[in-house]
C-alpha positions in Angstrom: 14.1 36.3 27.1 12.5 37.0 23.6 13.2 34.6 20.9 15.6 36.3 18.4 14.2 35.1 15.1 13.4 37.4 12.2 10.0 38.8 11.6 8.6 38.4 8.1 8.7 41.5 6.0 5.7 42.5 4.1 5.4 40.4 1.0 4.4 42.1 -2.3 1.1 40.8 -3.6 -0.4 40.4 -7.0 -3.7 42.0 -8.0 -5.5 38.8 -7.0 -4.1 39.0 -3.5 -1.7 36.1 -3.7 1.9 36.6 -2.6 4.6 36.8 -5.2 7.5 34.7 -3.8 10.8 33.4 -5.2 10.6 30.0 -6.8 11.6 27.1 -4.4 11.8 29.4 -1.3 11.5 27.8 2.1 8.8 28.5 4.6 9.5 28.5 8.4 6.7 28.2 11.0 7.7 29.8 14.4 5.8 28.6 17.4 6.5 30.8 20.4 4.2 32.7 22.8 5.9 36.1 23.3 3.6 38.7 21.9 6.3 41.4 22.1 8.2 39.5 19.5 11.9 40.5 19.7 12.5 39.3 16.2 15.6 41.3 15.7 17.1 39.8 12.5 15.5 41.6 9.5 15.6 38.6 7.2 17.1 35.1 6.6 18.1 33.7 3.3 18.5 30.2 2.0 21.5 28.8 0.1 20.2 30.2 -3.2 19.8 33.7 -1.6 16.0 33.3 -1.6 14.3 34.9 1.4 12.9 32.3 3.8 9.2 33.0 4.5 8.0 33.3 8.1 4.8 32.4 9.8 4.3 32.8 13.6 2.0 31.0 15.9 1.5 31.6 19.6 0.2 28.1 20.4 -0.5 24.7 18.9 -4.0 25.6 17.8 -2.6 28.5 15.7 0.2 26.3 14.5 -2.2 23.6 13.2 -4.1 26.3 11.2 -0.9 27.7 9.7 0.7 24.3 8.9 0.0 24.1 5.2 1.8 21.8 2.8 4.2 24.6 1.8 5.8 24.8 5.3 9.2 23.2 5.3 10.4 23.6 8.8 9.1 24.4 12.3 10.9 26.3 15.0 9.5 25.5 18.4 10.3 27.4 21.6 10.7 24.7 24.2 9.4 27.2 26.8 6.0 27.2 25.1 3.4 26.5 27.8 1.2 23.5 27.7 -2.3 24.1 26.1 -4.4 25.9 28.7 -1.4 27.2 30.7 -0.6 30.9 30.9 1.8 32.4 28.4 5.2 33.7 29.6 4.0 37.3 29.3 0.8 36.5 31.3 2.9 34.7 33.9 5.3 37.6 34.1 2.5 40.1 34.6 0.9 37.9 37.3 4.2 37.6 39.0 4.8 41.4 38.9 1.3 42.1 40.4 2.1 39.7 43.2 5.4 41.5 43.9 7.6 38.6 42.9 10.3 38.3 40.2 9.1 36.9 36.9 11.0 34.0 35.2 11.6 32.0 38.4 11.4 28.2 38.6 7.6 28.4 38.9 7.4 30.4 35.7 8.9 27.8 33.3 7.1 24.6 32.4 8.5 21.3 33.7 10.9 19.5 31.4 8.5 16.7 30.9 5.8 19.2 29.8 8.1 20.9 27.4 9.0 17.6 25.7 5.3 16.7 25.7 4.7 19.9 23.7 7.4 18.8 21.3 5.8 15.4 20.9 2.5 17.1 20.1 4.2 19.1 17.4 5.9 16.0 16.0 2.5 14.2 15.9 0.9 17.3 14.3 3.6 17.5 11.6 5.2 14.1 11.1 6.7 14.9 7.7 8.2 18.4 8.7 11.6 19.2 10.0 11.5 20.5 13.5 14.0 22.8 15.3 13.8 23.6 19.0 14.9 26.7 20.8 16.0 26.6 24.4 18.3 28.4 26.9 22.0 27.5 27.0 21.5 26.2 30.5 19.1 23.6 29.2 21.6 21.8 26.9 20.7 18.4 28.3 17.0 19.0 27.7 17.8 20.2 24.2 19.7 16.9 23.5 16.7 15.0 24.8 14.5 16.9 22.4 16.6 15.6 19.5 16.3 12.0 20.9 12.5 12.5 21.0 12.5 13.5 17.3 13.6 17.1 16.6 16.2 17.5 13.9 18.4 20.0 15.9 18.4 22.5 18.8 19.4 26.1 19.0 20.3 28.4 21.9 18.4 31.6 22.1 21.4 33.7 23.2 23.5 32.6 20.2 20.9 32.8 17.5 21.3 35.1 14.5 20.0 35.1 10.9 23.0 33.2 9.5 23.0 30.5 12.1 19.2 30.1 11.8 19.4 29.9 8.0 22.0 27.2 8.1 20.1 25.3 10.8 16.9 25.4 8.7 18.7 24.0 5.6 20.3 21.3 7.6 17.0 20.3 9.3 15.1 20.1 6.1 17.7 18.0 4.4 18.0 15.7 7.4 14.3 15.2 7.5 14.2 14.4 3.8 17.0 11.9 4.3 15.1 10.4 7.3 11.9 10.1 5.2 13.8 8.5 2.3 15.4 6.0 4.7 12.0 5.2 6.1 10.5 4.7 2.6 13.4 2.4 1.7 12.9 0.3 4.9 9.2 0.2 4.2 9.7 -1.0 0.6 12.0 -3.7 1.9 9.3 -4.8 4.4 6.7 -4.7 1.6 8.9 -6.8 -0.6 9.3 -9.4 2.2 5.6 -9.4 2.7 5.1 -9.8 -1.0 7.4 -12.8 -1.0 5.5 -14.4 1.9 2.1 -13.8 0.2 3.5 -15.2 -3.0 4.6 -18.4 -1.2 1.1 -18.7 0.2 -0.9 -17.8 -2.9 1.2 -19.3 -5.6 2.7 -22.5 -4.3 4.8 -25.2 -5.8 2.5 -27.8 -7.4 2.5 -31.3 -6.0 2.5 -33.4 -9.2 5.1 -36.1 -8.5 4.4 -39.2 -10.4 2.1 -37.5 -12.9 2.8 -37.1 -16.7 1.1 -33.7 -16.8 3.1 -30.6 -17.4 2.4 -27.5 -15.3 2.9 -23.8 -16.1 1.6 -20.6 -14.4 1.8 -16.9 -14.6 0.8 -14.2 -12.1 0.8 -10.5 -12.5 -0.5 -8.0 -9.9 -2.8 -5.3 -11.1 -1.8 -1.7 -11.8 0.0 0.3 -9.0 0.0 -2.5 -6.4 3.2 -3.7 -4.8 1.4 -6.5 -2.9 -0.3 -9.4 -4.4 -4.1 -9.3 -4.6 -6.7 -12.0 -4.0 -5.9 -14.3 -6.9 -4.7 -17.8 -5.9 -4.2 -21.2 -7.4 -2.9 -24.7 -6.6 -2.4 -28.2 -8.1 -2.0 -31.5 -6.2 -2.0 -35.2 -7.1 -3.7 -37.5 -4.7 -2.6 -41.1 -3.9 -5.1 -42.6 -6.4 -3.4 -40.8 -9.3 -6.1 -38.1 -9.7 -4.7 -34.6 -10.4 -6.7 -31.8 -8.8 -6.3 -28.1 -9.9 -8.0 -25.0 -8.8 -7.9 -21.2 -9.4 -9.7 -18.6 -7.4 -10.2 -14.9 -6.9 -11.2 -13.1 -3.7 -13.0 -9.8 -4.5 -10.8 -6.8 -3.6 -7.1 -6.2 -3.6 -5.9 -5.4 -0.1 -3.8 -7.4 2.4 -7.0 -8.8 4.0 -8.2 -10.2 0.7 -4.7 -11.6 0.0 -4.6 -13.3 3.4 -8.1 -14.7 2.8 -6.9 -16.1 -0.5 -4.0 -17.8 1.2 -6.4 -19.4 3.8 -8.7 -20.7 1.1 -5.9 -22.1 -0.9 -4.4 -23.9 2.1 -7.9 -25.2 3.1 -8.5 -26.4 -0.5 -5.2 -28.4 -0.5 -5.9 -29.9 2.9 -9.4 -30.9 2.0 -8.4 -32.3 -1.3 -5.7 -34.4 0.1 -8.2 -35.6 2.7 -10.4 -36.9 -0.1 -13.1 -34.2 -0.6 -14.1 -33.2 -4.1 -16.7 -31.3 -6.0 -19.7 -30.0 -4.2 -18.6 -31.2 -0.7 -15.3 -29.5 -1.1 -16.8 -26.2 -2.2 -19.4 -26.2 0.6 -16.7 -26.7 3.2 -14.6 -23.9 1.6 -17.6 -21.6 1.8 -17.8 -22.3 5.5 -14.1 -21.4 5.8 -14.7 -18.1 3.9 -17.7 -17.2 6.0 -15.7 -17.6 9.2 -12.5 -15.9 8.0 -13.7 -13.0 5.9 -13.4 -9.5 7.4 -16.9 -8.5 6.4 -20.0 -10.1 4.9 -19.6 -8.4 1.5 -16.5 -10.4 0.7 -16.9 -13.3 -1.7 -14.6 -15.5 -3.8 -15.0 -17.2 -7.2 -13.4 -20.6 -7.7 -12.8 -23.1 -10.5 -11.8 -26.7 -9.7 -11.0 -29.6 -11.9 -10.1 -33.2 -11.1 -8.4 -35.1 -13.8 -8.7 -38.8 -13.9 -5.6 -41.0 -13.4 -5.5 -41.9 -17.1 -5.7 -38.2 -18.0 -8.5 -38.6 -20.5 -11.4 -37.0 -18.6 -12.0 -34.4 -15.9 -14.7 -33.3 -13.4 -15.4 -29.5 -13.4 -17.0 -27.3 -10.8 -17.5 -23.6 -11.2 -18.4 -21.2 -8.3 -19.1 -17.9 -10.1 -15.8 -18.3 -12.0 -15.0 -18.2 -15.8 -14.9 -21.6 -17.5 -11.5 -23.1 -18.4 -10.3 -23.2 -21.9 -9.2 -26.5 -23.5 -7.2 -27.0 -26.7 -6.4 -30.2 -28.6 -4.3 -30.9 -31.7 -6.0 -30.1 -34.9 -8.9 -28.3 -33.2 -9.4 -24.7 -32.2 -9.3 -24.0 -28.5 -12.7 -23.6 -26.9 -14.3 -23.0 -23.5 -15.5 -26.0 -21.5 -19.2 -26.1 -20.8 -20.3 -23.6 -18.0 -24.0 -24.1 -17.9 -25.5 -24.9 -14.4 -22.5 -23.5 -12.6 -23.0 -22.5 -8.9 -22.7 -19.1 -7.3 -19.5 -17.5 -5.9 -18.5 -18.7 -2.4 -20.0 -16.5 0.3 -23.0 -15.2 -1.7 -25.8 -17.7 -0.9 -26.1 -19.9 2.2 -26.5 -23.7 1.5 -25.6 -23.2 -2.2 -24.8 -26.2 -4.4 -22.1 -26.6 -7.0 -22.8 -29.3 -9.6 -19.9 -31.3 -10.9 -19.8 -31.8 -14.7 -17.8 -34.6 -16.4 -15.9 -33.5 -19.5 -13.9 -35.6 -22.0 -10.3 -34.4 -22.7 -8.9 -37.1 -24.9 -5.3 -38.2 -25.1 -3.3 -34.9 -25.9 -4.7 -31.6 -24.6 -4.0 -28.4 -22.8 -6.3 -27.0 -20.1 -6.0 -23.3 -19.1 -7.5 -21.9 -15.9 -7.5 -18.1 -15.5 -8.9 -15.3 -13.4 -11.1 -12.6 -14.8 -8.3 -10.0 -14.8 -7.2 -11.6 -18.1 -10.6 -11.1 -19.9 -11.7 -7.8 -18.3 -8.9 -5.7 -19.9 -10.0 -3.1 -22.4 -9.4 -3.2 -26.1 -7.9 0.1 -27.2 -9.3 3.4 -25.9 -12.9 2.4 -25.9 -15.0 0.7 -23.3 -15.0 -2.7 -25.1 -13.3 -5.5 -23.1 -11.4 -8.5 -24.3 -13.9 -10.9 -22.9 -13.9 -14.7 -23.1 -14.5 -14.8 -26.9 -11.6 -12.4 -27.5 -9.4 -14.4 -25.2 -10.2 -17.6 -27.1 -9.3 -15.9 -30.4 -6.0 -14.6 -28.9 -5.1 -18.1 -27.6 -5.8 -19.7 -31.0 -3.6 -17.2 -32.7 -0.7 -18.0 -30.4 -1.2 -21.7 -30.7 -1.2 -21.4 -34.5 2.3 -19.8 -34.1 3.4 -22.9 -32.3 3.4 -21.5 -28.8 2.7 -23.8 -25.8 3.4 -24.0 -22.1 5.2 -21.0 -20.5 5.6 -19.3 -23.9 1.8 -19.4 -24.5 1.0 -17.9 -21.1 3.6 -15.2 -21.4 2.5 -14.2 -24.9 -1.2 -14.1 -23.8 -0.7 -12.0 -20.7 1.6 -9.6 -22.7 -0.9 -9.2 -25.5 -3.7 -8.6 -23.0 -1.6 -5.8 -21.5 -0.8 -4.4 -25.0 -4.5 -4.3 -26.0 -5.3 -2.6 -22.7 -2.8 0.1 -23.4 -0.8 -0.7 -20.3 -0.9 -2.6 -17.1 -4.2 -4.4 -16.4 -6.3 -3.0 -13.6 -7.1 -6.3 -12.0 -4.7 -9.1 -11.0 -4.1 -11.9 -13.5 -3.4 -15.5 -12.6 -3.2 -18.2 -15.3 -2.6 -21.9 -14.9 -1.9 -24.3 -17.8 -2.0 -28.1 -17.5 -0.9 -30.1 -20.5 -0.8 -33.8 -21.5 0.9 -35.5 -24.4 -0.4 -39.0 -25.0 2.7 -39.9 -27.0 
């Protein structure tokens, strides 16, 4: 029996050939293979009395071509043959030429084939509402189609313009609700993943028994819900030495974040096992080479080991910006960074010399990733840079800021100078000691 859905009336066109359509009108794509049509209803209207536009396709190949972003709903005839099978009209003609009645059991596709066609449509249009048409005798199959993923089903014998219009509106709104629910569930999963990554990348420092104060800030780069590849850690070994590190895996995806977690955990384990300096970084490079998803991935790293008396530190840089140290009565400055080694993963058998630096009795040591210094200044191409960061830190110290307040003010000003969120992730660690 022909599918009683309305044919599209001729649409007036502009001089350029583009159709003039009511604003916010809906578009329905009908997939059915009866060339005779039988579209008896002259037009269907949406809730705002706008005409619903129609497109018709005889098979899935035509449907894929007509499925443009402005299509809101699909009406699928469940009797549509599988690709490569004869259409209903062809089957009827063949049956007539053989002297048999058309439309018998052999003429209709099997139920499994019909639902497979629906699955193909759902895969072709995962974000579109889908209605299915079937005979009233196939109510069970129609219900199964809804379980497979269609928004609703309609019986051919009962269909008219008013019913179809209401069904289209319902299907579109239900699909929108389904998509919104899916996005909500997805955002919750991403939030949970973010929390897991945060626990891995940004751990609680192990400083029990130390007189050092610890502060840290982390801010993901622009338009990213997940953490990136920045990571840090701080531990105190049994001999009283405090070890701190900060690192940055190139890239911002989940693979880079996972690699950052692995490097941080490996650093903590190796540090607690007694490795330090060049031996530690060489082992971390081996870990990176084994765990990275491709050979182009590398990581920068800065490690410091502060002596038990807190007056001196060993510094190793693997392609990473040098830390900044501030002392009472003196302007903050960068620690020496000459003769630093390459980033991990760039050169096989690389070496990372350890440099001894004097800290004194009272000091603050700031470790940071390059996201802090690569933000732009104003609308030009000039970046903040290390020199600009040092000037900024000195201004905040002159205002009496320290600890958490100093880090928060610094990250906030870097964002302000950039004119908004920084492109790269920013991680900052501050270790402080007061000799008094």
